[in-house]
KEPA-622496 format. One record per residue (C-alpha): z, x negated, y negated; residue number from 1. Coordinates in steps of 0.1 Angstrom, whole numbers, plus 5000, padded with zeros to 4 digits. Layout:
{c3=Z&c1=X&c2=Y&i=NUM}
...
END
This chain:
{c3=6437&c1=7083&c2=2648&i=1}
{c3=6445&c1=7064&c2=2676&i=2}
{c3=6479&c1=7057&c2=2687&i=3}
{c3=6487&c1=7024&c2=2699&i=4}
{c3=6503&c1=7012&c2=2731&i=5}
{c3=6536&c1=7002&c2=2710&i=6}
{c3=6535&c1=7031&c2=2692&i=7}
{c3=6537&c1=7054&c2=2724&i=8}
{c3=6565&c1=7031&c2=2739&i=9}
{c3=6586&c1=7035&c2=2708&i=10}
{c3=6581&c1=7074&c2=2708&i=11}
{c3=6587&c1=7076&c2=2744&i=12}
{c3=6621&c1=7052&c2=2739&i=13}
{c3=6631&c1=7080&c2=2710&i=14}
{c3=6626&c1=7111&c2=2734&i=15}
{c3=6646&c1=7093&c2=2761&i=16}
{c3=6675&c1=7087&c2=2734&i=17}
{c3=6674&c1=7122&c2=2721&i=18}
{c3=6675&c1=7136&c2=2759&i=19}
{c3=6706&c1=7114&c2=2766&i=20}
{c3=6724&c1=7130&c2=2738&i=21}
{c3=6719&c1=7165&c2=2753&i=22}
{c3=6685&c1=7184&c2=2761&i=23}
{c3=6686&c1=7221&c2=2774&i=24}
{c3=6684&c1=7231&c2=2812&i=25}
{c3=6683&c1=7266&c2=2802&i=26}
{c3=6681&c1=7295&c2=2771&i=27}
{c3=6685&c1=7330&c2=2774&i=28}
{c3=6688&c1=7358&c2=2746&i=29}
{c3=6724&c1=7376&c2=2749&i=30}
{c3=6715&c1=7410&c2=2737&i=31}
{c3=6749&c1=7423&c2=2735&i=32}
{c3=6760&c1=7395&c2=2712&i=33}
{c3=6722&c1=7391&c2=2696&i=34}
{c3=6725&c1=7356&c2=2699&i=35}
{c3=6706&c1=7328&c2=2719&i=36}
{c3=6725&c1=7311&c2=2744&i=37}
{c3=6714&c1=7276&c2=2754&i=38}
{c3=6729&c1=7256&c2=2784&i=39}
{c3=6726&c1=7218&c2=2778&i=40}
{c3=6728&c1=7189&c2=2803&i=41}
{c3=6765&c1=7176&c2=2790&i=42}
{c3=6778&c1=7208&c2=2799&i=43}
{c3=6780&c1=7224&c2=2765&i=44}
{c3=6766&c1=7257&c2=2758&i=45}
{c3=6752&c1=7261&c2=2724&i=46}
{c3=6751&c1=7295&c2=2710&i=47}
{c3=6733&c1=7310&c2=2674&i=48}
{c3=6728&c1=7342&c2=2657&i=49}
{c3=6689&c1=7346&c2=2664&i=50}
{c3=6690&c1=7361&c2=2631&i=51}
{c3=6698&c1=7328&c2=2614&i=52}
{c3=6668&c1=7311&c2=2631&i=53}
{c3=6635&c1=7304&c2=2617&i=54}
{c3=6607&c1=7327&c2=2634&i=55}
{c3=6636&c1=7348&c2=2651&i=56}
{c3=6651&c1=7366&c2=2623&i=57}
{c3=6636&c1=7402&c2=2626&i=58}
{c3=6621&c1=7397&c2=2661&i=59}
{c3=6627&c1=7425&c2=2687&i=60}
{c3=6651&c1=7417&c2=2713&i=61}
{c3=6621&c1=7420&c2=2742&i=62}
{c3=6604&c1=7391&c2=2725&i=63}
{c3=6636&c1=7372&c2=2720&i=64}
{c3=6645&c1=7375&c2=2757&i=65}
{c3=6613&c1=7354&c2=2767&i=66}
{c3=6624&c1=7318&c2=2760&i=67}
{c3=6606&c1=7288&c2=2776&i=68}
{c3=6626&c1=7254&c2=2776&i=69}
{c3=6600&c1=7225&c2=2773&i=70}
{c3=6596&c1=7203&c2=2801&i=71}
{c3=6615&c1=7175&c2=2781&i=72}
{c3=6645&c1=7199&c2=2774&i=73}
{c3=6641&c1=7192&c2=2738&i=74}
{c3=6624&c1=7219&c2=2727&i=75}
{c3=6626&c1=7259&c2=2729&i=76}
{c3=6597&c1=7280&c2=2727&i=77}
{c3=6592&c1=7318&c2=2722&i=78}
{c3=6554&c1=7329&c2=2733&i=79}
{c3=6554&c1=7362&c2=2721&i=80}
{c3=6568&c1=7351&c2=2689&i=81}
{c3=6547&c1=7319&c2=2682&i=82}
{c3=6581&c1=7302&c2=2672&i=83}
{c3=6600&c1=7270&c2=2686&i=84}
{c3=6631&c1=7251&c2=2676&i=85}
{c3=6641&c1=7217&c2=2684&i=86}
{c3=6670&c1=7212&c2=2703&i=87}
{c3=6684&c1=7178&c2=2688&i=88}
{c3=6683&c1=7197&c2=2655&i=89}
{c3=6701&c1=7228&c2=2666&i=90}
{c3=6728&c1=7202&c2=2676&i=91}
{c3=6728&c1=7194&c2=2640&i=92}
{c3=6729&c1=7228&c2=2628&i=93}
{c3=6694&c1=7228&c2=2614&i=94}
{c3=6679&c1=7261&c2=2623&i=95}
{c3=6646&c1=7259&c2=2605&i=96}
{c3=6624&c1=7236&c2=2584&i=97}
{c3=6639&c1=7224&c2=2553&i=98}
{c3=6619&c1=7247&c2=2529&i=99}
{c3=6629&c1=7277&c2=2549&i=100}
{c3=6666&c1=7267&c2=2550&i=101}
{c3=6666&c1=7261&c2=2516&i=102}
{c3=6649&c1=7295&c2=2510&i=103}
{c3=6679&c1=7311&c2=2530&i=104}
{c3=6705&c1=7294&c2=2510&i=105}
{c3=6691&c1=7306&c2=2477&i=106}
{c3=6685&c1=7341&c2=2489&i=107}
{c3=6723&c1=7341&c2=2501&i=108}
{c3=6735&c1=7326&c2=2467&i=109}
{c3=6714&c1=7351&c2=2447&i=110}
{c3=6732&c1=7380&c2=2466&i=111}
{c3=6769&c1=7363&c2=2459&i=112}
{c3=6789&c1=7387&c2=2433&i=113}
{c3=6819&c1=7375&c2=2415&i=114}
{c3=6834&c1=7389&c2=2383&i=115}
{c3=6816&c1=7363&c2=2363&i=116}
{c3=6782&c1=7368&c2=2373&i=117}
{c3=6786&c1=7407&c2=2370&i=118}
{c3=6801&c1=7402&c2=2335&i=119}
{c3=6771&c1=7380&c2=2325&i=120}
{c3=6744&c1=7405&c2=2338&i=121}
{c3=6761&c1=7431&c2=2319&i=122}
{c3=6760&c1=7410&c2=2285&i=123}
{c3=6725&c1=7400&c2=2290&i=124}
{c3=6716&c1=7439&c2=2296&i=125}
{c3=6730&c1=7446&c2=2263&i=126}
{c3=6709&c1=7420&c2=2249&i=127}
{c3=6678&c1=7436&c2=2263&i=128}
{c3=6676&c1=7420&c2=2297&i=129}
{c3=6659&c1=7390&c2=2306&i=130}
{c3=6634&c1=7376&c2=2282&i=131}
{c3=6597&c1=7381&c2=2286&i=132}
{c3=6577&c1=7351&c2=2296&i=133}
{c3=6555&c1=7340&c2=2267&i=134}
{c3=6519&c1=7325&c2=2276&i=135}
{c3=6516&c1=7288&c2=2273&i=136}
{c3=6485&c1=7275&c2=2264&i=137}
END
C-alpha cells in the first residue's frame, strides 16, 4: 500500500501537534520506587508503576532499566522486553492496549470482596456450585 504525499504530510502534522503537547526527553527506571520516570519537554516529570504497564508487569529490574526514547520523543522502548509505550497515551493514563486494559480491569474486579459477594458465593455453594455447561448442538 503506497502512502500519498498528502497522507504523509497529515501524519507529520499530527506528530508535530503531539510533540507540542509534551514529548519525552529522557526515561529511567527507579528501582527503589519500582516506577518508570519520564522527563517531558514541558518540564513535567511523569512517573508510573512498571507493574501497571503492558509488557512491563513481570519484568526484572535489569530489563526495565534499559529504556530507549524514540527520536521523536513520542515513544518509549524496552529492547530486552520488546515492549513499547506511546508517550501521548501515557499522558492520558493509558498504560496498554484497550483489550489489555479491559482484561486488567476485569481481573481486578474479580478479586474484589464485599459482604454481598461472599454471601452470594456461599449461597451458590449450597446449591451445588456453578452449573455445568451443557453441550450446545
